[in-house]
N, C-alpha and C positions, 0 to 999 in steps of 0.2 A: 359509311353506312353501317348500321348495326346488323346482326344476323337476323334471320327470319324466325328466330325462336319465339319466346314468350310474348314479346311486345305486339307482334302482328303489325299490319299496315297502319292501323289507327295510331299506334304509339309512335311510329315513324312520322306520320303526318303531323301529329301533335308537336313532336320535337322540331320538325321542319317549320311548322307554323310559329312556334316559339322563337326559333332562330330568325325567321323572317320578320316577326314582330320586333325582335330586339334590334335587328339590322335596320328596320324602318325607323324605330324609335331613335336609334343613334344617329341615323341620317337626318331625321327631323331636328334633333337637338343640335347637331352640327350646323345644319342650315340656319336654325334660329340664332345660334351664336354668331355666325357670320353676318347674318342680317342685322343683328344688334350692333356688331362692331362697325359695319358699314354705316348704319344709321347714326351711331355715335360720332364717327369721323365726319360724316356729312353735317351733323349739327355743329360740331366744332368749327368747321370751315364756314358754315353759315353765320355763326356767332362772330367769328373774326371779321367776316365781310361786313356784317351789320355794324360792328363796332367801327370799322374803317369808314363805312358809308355815313354813320352818324357823325364822325369827325369831319368828313368831307362836307356834309350838309352844314355843320356848324361853321366850318371855314368858309363855305360859300355864302352863308348869311352874313358873316362878319365882313367878307370881302365886298358883298353887295352893298352893305351899309357904307363902307369906306368909299366905294365907287360913287354912291349917291352924294356923299359929302364932297367928293372931288369934283363931280359934275356941277355942283352948286357953286363952286369956287371959280374964280376968274383964271385966266391963262397963267398967272405966276405959279400955279400948282403943277406944272408939267412934270416936274421931277417926281413928285409924290404919285401922280397918275402912272408914270412909267414904272415906279416901284410896285404899285398894286398890280399892274398888268403882268409884271414879272412873277409876282406871287401867284397870280391866277394860273399862269403858264406852268409854274412849278407844281401846283396842286393838280392841274390836268395831267401832267407827266406822271404824278404819283397814282392818279386814278386809273390810267391805262393799264399798267401791269396788274393792278388789283382786279380789274375786270377780266383781263386775260387769264389770270390765275383761277378766278372763280369758274370761268368757262372750261378751262382745262380740267379742274377737279370734277366738275359735273360730267364732262365727257369720259374721264377715267372711271367714275362711278358707274355710268351707264354701260361702259364696256365690260367692267368686272361683273356687273349684274347680268348682262347678256351671256357672258361666258359661264357664269354660275348656272343660269337657267338651262343652257345647252347641256352642260354636264349632268344636271339633274334629270333632264329628259333622257339622256343616254343611259343613265343608271336605271331609270324606270323601264326602258326598253330591254336592258340586259336582265333585269329581275323578271320581266314577263317571259323572256326567252328561256331563262333558267327554269321557271315554273312549268313552262310547256315541256321542256326536256324531261324534267322530273316526272311529270304526269305521264308522258309517253313511256318513259323507262318503267314506271310502275305498272302500266297497262301491259307492256310486253312481258314483264316478269310474271304477272298474274296469269297471262295466257299460257306461258311455259309451265307454270305450276299446275294449271288445270290440265294441260296435256299430259304432264307426268302423272298426275293423279289418275286420269283416265287410263293411262297405260298400266298403272299398278292394278286398277280394278279389273282390267281386261285379262291380265296375266293370272288372276286368281280364279 
């Protein structure tokens, strides 16, 4: 804190308000940067999942067409049918981890976002407590100054 000299309480309040504004501005910028980073990573994951889903859909269409052709054929095509079934099983095995990965990433994102929001609330509470303490401190100092001023007047 500065001395009680030439600035007076309004100078202190202005500096404190500027510091609070700067702290709030920096907090907001940090929050926005984190949100942008989270959103960017989320979009990257979504794009990769969409790409894989597109491939899987394409593969599913291709396999469905093969399946239809095989069903139209007589029994001598058992070997080809078995091959297609194996391919379908392989595609299904590839799809499972992709789905699980997507769910895991979404869960991680939600957990990080929840943690961020909790810390932000905690910060807001601490800022409120700090402001209350500063206000009370200033009030007590002003009371003491008034008492001292009255004592000086009474002694004259």
